[in-house]
N, C-alpha and C positions, 0 to 999 in steps of 0.2 A: 458328631463332630461339632465342636463349639467354635463360634466365630467371635472375634473381638469387635463388637459393634462400634466402639469408639474409633478403631482403625478404619473400618469400612466407611463410616460417616466422614471421617477426615479425607479419605481417598475420593469419595463422591464430591465433597466440597471443593477439593483441589481440581477435579475434572470440570466441575461447573465453572469455577473461576477461570480456568484456561479457555473454556468455550466462550465465555463472555469477553475475554481479552482478545481472542482470535476474531470474534465478531467485530469488536471495536477496531482492530487493526484493518480488517477488510473494509469496514465502513469508511475509515479515513482514507484508505487507498482509493476507493471508488469516488469519494468526494474530491480528491486531488485530480483524478482523471476527468471527472465531470467538469471541474473548473477549467481545466486545460481545453477540453472540447468546447466549452462555452466561449473561451477567448478565441479559439480557432474559427468557430462557426460550424453549423451543421454540415456544410458541404465538405469540410476538411477533416472529418472525424477519424479517418483511417491513417492520418499522417503522423500520429504520435505512437505508432506501434513500437518503435525502438525504445521509447521511454517506458512504455508498459512492460516490454520484455525485460528491461533492466531491473525494474522493481520486482517483477515476478521471479526472475532468476535469483535475485538477492534473498527474497523471502524463502524460496524453495531451498536454496543452498545452505543458508545459515540458520534457518529457524524451524524447518520441518525435516523429519527423517523420511525414509522410504515408506514407512507405515503411517505417514501423516501425523505422527506424534510430535509434539513440540520438543525440540532439542536445544533451542537457543533461548536467549532472553527476550521474551515477547514484549516486555516493557521498552526495551531498547529500540526495537523496530517501530513500535508505536510512536516513540519520541522522534525517531528519524522521519517518519511519515508526517507527523504534525509540523516539524520544523520545515520540511520540504513544502508542505501546503502553504504555510505562512510565507516562505520565501517566494514561491511562485505567485501568490496573491499580490505581493508588493513589487513585482517586476513592472517596470514601465513598459509601454508598448514597444519601444525600441529594444529594450533588453529582452523582452519576451520573443520578439521576432528573431533577434540574433541567436537566441538559445534554441528555439524550437523550429525555426524555419531553415536550419542548416540542412543542406541537401535537398530542400524542397524547391518547388518552382518559384524562383525569386522574382519573376516578371509579374506575378499576380499580387496586387496590393490588397491587404485585408484591413 
């Protein structure tokens, strides 16, 4: 049985490219969450679970299938995560509190 090495190499390159993009996506997502945790402080790390679930749900629903294969546009989610990271970084303290402290203990000042 003869294999077309050009097709095999092309498939391997595509898989490696997707792996790099997936790694990039998760690195940006983790950077976003770490930044939010930094602004909250170490004692309040569990308070952004709703935000993490929202991003996790979106990634799972729109970008990965049942077998963990990429089904969506990975560049799009990377762009959305980068935009969100920049948006969150430029929130003032008041804007940050109003967005992320909803439903949290409002009596405690951070």
